[in-house]
N, C-alpha and C positions, 0 to 999 in steps of 0.2 A: 504494500500500500504506500502511496506517495501523496502527500498533501502540500500544496504551495499556498501558504497562508496569505502571501502578497496578492495573488490573483483570486483566491477563494475557490480554487479548483483542485481536484484530486483524482486519483485513479488506482484501481486494483488490477493487477495483471498476473497471469500465470495459471497454474493448475489449482483449481479450487477444491476438487476432491477427485479421487479415483477409486474404482472397485476392482479388486483382484480375487481370483479363486484361491482356495486354500493352498494350491500348488504355486501360487505367485503369478499366474497368467493374468495380464491386464485385460479386462472385459468391458470396462466402461470408464470414460473419463469426462470430466466437466472442466473445460479450459476457456480462457478468453480474457476479455478486458471490459471493465466497467469504468466509465468516466462520469464524474459528477461535480456539481458545484456545492459548496458548503451551505449556500442559501436555499437553492431550489431543488436540490437532489439530483437523481440520475438523469443524464441526458444522452448517454450512448452505451449500448450493450452489444457486444459481438454475438452472433447467432449461437455459438457453442456454449455460452454461459448458461443460457436458459433455453435449451432445445425444447420444442413443443412436445407435449405428451410423453414424457420419459417414464412416468409411473409404471405402465405395463412392462417396459423393458427392464427397469431396475428390479421390480417385484419378481419377474420371471428369473432374472439372474440370481436373485437371493433365494429362489426356491418357492416363491409364493405366487399369488394372483392379485392383480389390482382390484380394489373394491369397486 
């Protein structure tokens, strides 16, 4: 996370979380960039930070079913 108090802007960049099998195989990752202002909030999010409808994918990978 980086915040520039002079401009009132900040960003978070990188791997936000990842899911691995017990054997260590990477099966799902959430990565990207979120840019925001300290006054107004979020103004840019890359697509892989919040991919649409990930619940069924993650639930299945964890051995369950989405509600």
